C-alpha positions, 0 to 999 in steps of 0.5 A: 883405389888403394887396395890395402890397409895402411898400418902405422906403428909408433916409434920405438923410443916412445914405446919404450919410454911410455911402457917403462916410465910408469913402472919406474914411477911406482918403484920410485913411489915405494922407494920414497915410502921407505925414506924419510921424506914427507908422506905426501910425496910418495903418494903423489909420485905413485898416483902419477905412475898409476894414472900413467899406467892406466893411460898407456894401456887404455889410450896409448896407440901402438899401431894405427890402421888406416883403410877404406872404413876409417881409422883404427887405433890399437892400444894394449887393452882397447881398440878404438875406430874412427869412422871416415864420416866422423872425420872433418880433416887429416892433418900432416903436422910440419915436424911429422906425424899424423892427426885427425880433426873430427866433426865434433872438434877433437884433435887426435894425434894418431902417429907422433913420429916422421912418416916416410913419404909413401905412408903420408901419400897412402893416408892422404889417398884414403882420406881423400877417397872418403871425402875427407879434407886433407891439410899439410902444415909447412914450415915458415922460413926462419930468416925472412926469405 
């Protein structure tokens, strides 16, 4: 049995983009209010910025812990746990990353970056030891080979 918990962090580029885009949209909305555009444009831009801010703070996982109890997603203001008993399968997409499919049919992306081989193997080990199916999606050959 694996001895430790696997901690996966999101890519630095995605973190930077996710935490800078909402404030930039809010600043753009303020600048648009001062310009000669239709009033609904800054309202829409500001609303999108506000919604993205809430999403990033509440649901954007910055780190994921995978261990014997299950999966824990850490967002800036919330922590969400997924027990292995509620997971149908662990999926390794063909372009990289890691996702789970829960028993109620939800697809949850855990990490959207290329994983190192030992990270993938450790996540698969935790899933198999917990009785969860593992699916690795592979790329189809491009030129009919």
